[in-house]
C-alpha positions in Angstrom: 48.6 51.5 136.4 49.7 49.2 133.7 52.6 49.7 131.0 50.3 48.3 128.7 46.7 49.4 127.3 44.9 46.0 126.6 45.4 47.4 122.1 45.0 50.6 121.7 48.2 52.2 122.8 50.6 52.7 126.0 49.9 55.3 128.1 52.6 58.5 128.8 54.5 58.1 132.0 53.2 61.5 132.5 50.1 60.3 132.9 48.9 59.5 137.0 45.7 57.6 138.2 44.5 60.9 139.8 44.6 62.5 136.1 41.2 60.1 134.5 39.0 60.3 137.8 35.4 62.2 137.3 35.1 64.6 139.2 32.2 66.8 139.6 32.2 70.0 138.3 32.1 72.2 141.2 35.2 70.8 142.9 36.4 70.2 138.5 40.5 70.3 137.6 41.5 71.0 134.0 43.3 68.4 132.4 47.3 68.9 133.8 49.6 70.5 131.4 51.7 67.5 130.8 48.2 65.9 128.5 48.7 69.5 126.5 52.7 69.7 126.5 53.8 65.9 126.4 55.0 64.5 123.0 53.7 61.2 124.7 50.2 62.0 124.8 50.2 63.2 120.9 49.9 59.0 119.4 48.1 58.2 122.4 45.2 60.8 121.4 45.1 59.5 118.4 44.8 55.7 119.7 42.4 56.5 122.6 40.2 59.1 121.2 40.1 59.9 117.6 40.2 56.2 115.9 37.5 55.4 118.8 34.9 58.1 117.4 33.4 59.1 115.1 35.0 61.1 113.2 33.6 64.2 109.7 35.0 62.9 106.3 33.3 65.3 104.1 30.1 66.3 102.6 27.4 63.5 101.2 27.2 66.4 97.9 30.9 64.2 97.4 29.6 61.2 97.1 26.1 61.2 95.0 27.0 59.7 92.4 27.9 55.6 91.6 32.1 55.8 91.4 31.7 59.1 93.7 34.3 58.9 96.5 35.9 60.9 99.1 39.1 60.1 101.2 41.0 61.1 104.4 43.1 60.3 107.1 41.6 59.2 110.9 43.9 59.0 114.0 47.0 58.5 111.4 45.2 55.9 108.8 44.2 56.4 105.3 40.8 56.2 104.8 38.0 55.7 101.1 34.2 56.4 101.7 33.1 55.3 97.9 29.3 55.1 96.5 28.2 51.5 94.9 26.1 50.5 92.1 23.7 50.2 94.6 23.6 53.2 96.0 25.5 52.0 99.6 27.8 54.1 100.9 30.6 52.6 102.4 34.0 52.9 104.1 37.8 51.1 103.3 41.2 51.3 104.7 42.6 53.2 101.6 45.2 50.4 101.4 46.2 47.4 99.0 46.0 44.0 100.1 49.1 43.7 97.9 52.0 45.8 99.3 50.0 48.1 101.1 49.7 51.1 97.9 46.9 53.7 98.2 43.9 52.7 96.4 43.2 56.9 95.4 45.2 60.3 96.2 42.6 62.7 96.0 39.0 62.5 96.1 36.9 61.8 92.7 34.8 59.6 91.0 35.7 55.8 89.1 34.6 52.7 88.2 36.8 50.8 90.7 39.3 50.7 93.1 42.7 50.4 91.5 46.0 50.5 93.9 47.6 53.6 92.4 50.9 51.5 93.4 50.9 47.3 91.5 47.6 48.3 89.7 45.3 45.7 91.5 42.2 46.1 91.2 38.5 45.8 93.4 35.6 46.4 93.2 32.9 49.4 95.1 32.2 47.3 97.3 35.7 46.5 98.1 36.1 43.4 96.5 39.4 42.2 94.7 38.5 42.6 90.9 41.6 41.7 89.3 45.9 41.3 90.5 48.1 41.1 87.3 50.7 38.8 87.0 49.7 36.2 90.1 48.7 33.4 88.2 52.2 31.9 89.8 51.3 32.0 93.3 50.7 28.9 95.3 47.3 29.1 97.5 46.5 32.5 96.2 42.2 33.4 94.8 41.1 36.8 93.9 37.5 36.3 95.9 39.4 35.2 98.9 40.6 39.2 99.3 38.8 42.0 100.4 39.4 45.2 101.4 39.2 45.9 105.3 36.3 47.7 106.0 35.5 50.7 108.5 31.9 52.3 109.0 30.8 55.0 107.6 27.4 56.9 108.0 25.7 60.2 106.9 24.1 62.8 108.4 22.4 65.9 107.9 24.2 65.8 104.6 27.6 65.3 106.3 30.1 61.6 106.3 31.5 60.4 108.9 33.8 57.4 109.6 35.0 55.5 112.5 38.4 53.1 112.4 38.3 51.4 115.4 34.4 50.4 117.1 33.3 53.9 118.8 31.3 51.7 120.8 28.1 54.1 119.9 26.1 54.6 116.6 26.6 58.1 114.6 22.5 59.1 115.4 22.9 58.5 119.1 26.4 60.8 119.5 24.0 63.4 117.3 20.9 63.3 119.1 18.4 66.2 119.4 20.3 68.4 116.9 18.5 67.8 114.8 14.9 69.1 116.3 16.8 72.6 118.3 17.4 73.5 115.2 14.7 73.2 113.7 13.0 74.4 111.0 16.5 75.0 109.7 18.0 72.0 107.8 21.7 72.1 106.7 21.3 69.3 104.1 19.1 72.4 101.9 22.7 75.1 102.6 25.3 74.6 100.0 28.8 74.4 100.6 31.3 77.5 99.9 34.9 77.8 100.8 37.5 76.1 103.1 39.9 78.1 104.8 42.7 76.6 107.1 44.2 77.7 109.8 47.6 76.1 111.5 48.4 77.0 115.1 51.1 76.9 116.9 49.3 74.3 119.8 47.5 71.1 121.0 44.5 70.2 119.4 42.6 70.5 123.3 43.9 74.3 123.6 42.1 75.1 120.7 38.9 72.6 122.3 39.0 74.0 125.7 39.1 77.2 124.2 36.3 76.8 121.8 33.2 75.5 124.6 33.7 79.0 127.1 32.3 81.6 126.4 34.3 83.4 129.4 37.0 84.9 126.8 35.1 86.8 125.4 35.0 89.8 126.7 38.9 90.1 126.6 39.4 88.4 123.6 37.8 88.8 121.2 35.9 92.9 121.1 34.0 92.9 117.6 32.0 89.5 118.8 31.2 90.6 121.7 29.6 93.2 121.3 27.0 90.8 118.0 26.4 88.2 121.5 24.8 88.7 124.6 27.6 87.7 127.1 24.9 87.5 130.4 22.4 85.5 129.2 25.4 82.9 126.9 24.2 79.7 127.9 26.0 76.0 127.6 24.1 73.0 128.1 25.5 69.3 127.5 24.3 65.7 126.8 25.9 62.7 125.7 29.1 63.4 123.4 28.2 67.2 122.5 27.5 70.6 124.1 25.6 73.9 123.3 26.5 76.9 123.9 23.4 79.8 123.4 22.8 83.2 122.3 20.6 85.9 121.2 22.3 87.3 117.8 22.4 91.5 117.5 21.3 91.4 113.7 22.3 95.6 113.5 25.9 95.5 114.3 27.6 92.4 112.0 27.3 90.0 108.9 24.7 87.4 110.5 20.8 88.4 110.7 19.4 88.7 114.2 18.0 85.0 115.2 19.4 82.3 117.0 23.3 80.9 117.4 23.9 77.3 118.0 27.5 76.3 118.2 27.6 72.5 118.4 30.6 71.0 119.7 30.9 67.2 118.8 33.2 65.1 120.4 36.3 65.5 120.1 36.9 67.8 117.4 34.2 69.0 115.5 31.9 72.2 115.7 28.6 72.9 114.2 28.7 76.9 114.2 24.8 77.8 112.9 23.0 81.1 112.4 20.6 81.4 110.1 21.3 80.7 106.8 23.8 79.8 107.4 26.5 77.2 108.8 30.6 77.4 109.3 32.1 73.8 110.6 35.6 73.6 112.4 37.1 70.4 112.3 40.4 70.3 114.4 43.7 68.2 113.4 45.9 67.3 115.5 49.2 67.3 113.5 52.3 67.5 116.2 51.6 68.2 120.5 52.0 71.7 119.8 50.6 71.8 116.4 46.8 71.6 115.4 45.3 72.7 112.5 41.5 74.0 112.1 39.6 73.2 108.4 36.7 76.3 108.3 34.1 74.7 105.9 31.1 77.9 105.5 27.6 76.6 103.9 25.2 79.1 103.0 21.7 79.3 101.9 22.4 81.9 99.1 25.4 82.4 97.5 24.3 83.8 94.1 22.8 86.8 95.1 24.5 90.4 94.9 23.7 90.9 98.5 24.2 87.0 99.4 27.6 87.9 98.5 28.1 90.4 99.6 27.0 89.0 103.6 29.5 86.4 102.8 32.6 88.2 102.2 31.8 90.2 105.5 31.4 87.0 106.6 34.7 85.4 106.2 36.8 88.5 107.1 34.9 88.7 110.0 35.1 85.3 110.6 38.8 84.9 110.5 39.3 87.8 112.6 37.8 86.1 115.9 39.6 83.2 114.5 43.0 85.2 114.2 42.0 86.2 118.0 41.6 83.0 118.7 44.8 82.1 117.5 46.8 84.4 119.3 45.5 83.5 122.7 45.4 79.8 122.5 49.9 79.7 121.1 50.4 81.5 124.9 48.3 79.7 126.7 50.8 76.7 124.8 53.8 78.4 125.6 52.1 78.4 129.9 51.4 74.9 129.2 55.3 73.8 128.5 56.8 76.4 130.7 56.9 73.6 133.9 54.7 77.3 135.8 51.6 75.5 135.1 50.1 72.2 136.0 46.1 72.2 136.3 43.8 74.6 137.8 39.8 75.1 138.3 37.0 75.8 136.4 33.8 78.5 136.8 31.0 76.4 137.5 29.0 79.3 135.8 31.4 79.8 132.2 33.1 76.5 132.0 31.1 73.1 132.1 31.4 72.6 128.5 35.5 72.9 129.1 34.4 70.4 132.2 32.7 68.3 129.6 34.7 68.1 127.1 37.9 66.6 129.6 35.5 64.9 131.1 35.2 62.4 127.8 38.7 62.9 126.8 39.3 60.8 130.5 36.8 58.6 129.7 38.3 57.4 126.5 41.9 57.2 128.1 40.1 54.7 131.0 38.6 53.1 127.6 41.9 52.7 126.1 43.9 51.7 129.3 41.5 49.2 130.8 38.7 48.8 128.2 36.1 50.4 130.4 34.5 53.9 131.0 
C-alpha cells in the first residue's frame, strides 16, 4: 500500500489492505481494533470521512434573517454559514484571507463579516470590502480577495455543510426519509434544548452501538419494555440505515405509534417519534474520546401536559444514554486491550453495523486510491 494518499491524508501504519476489502453481511468481520484504538486513525478519519461528507451544523431557524450566521468546526476546520441579502445561505471557511483570523466567534447576526483579529471586512457573500491601512501594499486590490467557499444545503429545517467534495448531493443522501415519516413534518417542530455527553470511546464505537438493537435486552431494560424487540427491524439505503419499531404508548413518555431511528453517514442520528425529534451528532475529539450532542424538538413545548412529557423524555433519555456510555467505554477498553482484533457480525441483528462499517471502508478506499 502506498505510504501517502492522493491529497486526503496519510494512512495509519496499522491499516492493512485486507481491512479495506468489502464483504457480504453473512461473511462479514468487524473493522479491526486499531481503527478504534490507534491514535493515527483520528486524523485519518477527519480527512477521509468527515471532510468528505455532509455534516449537520445547525438549524434553519438560526439563519432566517439577512446577516444571521452559524459557526461550527467540521473535520477540524472552522466554517460559517450566513444568510445573504439575496436570501441565499452561503458557507465559507471562518478564516480571514489576511492572517487567518476568525470572522465570527459564535452564531449571531451581523451586517457584514468582520475579522476579529485586524478588522478586515467582507460582504455577506464573501467579497472583501475593506482592508484598513493596506494602501501601501503593492499589487493589492480588495476586489481580488474573496473568502473560500464551502458547500451548504438545507433539509427539513436542518443546515448541512461539506468542507470537501462529498461526491453526492444532500438530497440524494437523505432520499426517502421525508416520504417515509410523512405526514410528520420535521420543519414544524420547535427546538427545546441541547444536552452534551462526553465519553471515553472512539466515535465509531458509539455509532456501532447505536446501529443495532442486539444489545437492548442486556443493556437497556427500561427501553426494551417500550420497544418490540422481536419486531425490531433494520433497513439500509445508500447513505443511511433505518431502524424501526412500534412503541408501546402505555409504559413510557412517548405516544404509541412508530419509532423511526435513522443513522445518516457518518455521524448523525435522527430519532423520530410522534410529535418529537431527537438529533444526535457524534463529534470525534481524540481517538478514544467523543462528544455526542443531543438536540430535542417537539410539536408542543408550551402546554402543561407537554412540559411534563418533555421532562420525562429528558429524564428517560438520559437514563438510556448513561447505559450506553457505560457499555461503550468498556468496549473501548476491550478494543485497546490487545486481546481483540476483529469479530463476526450477526446477519439478523447487525445489518446496520455492517452497512456503516462498509461505508467507512469505502471512505478509506476513496482517500487512498481516489476510487470507491
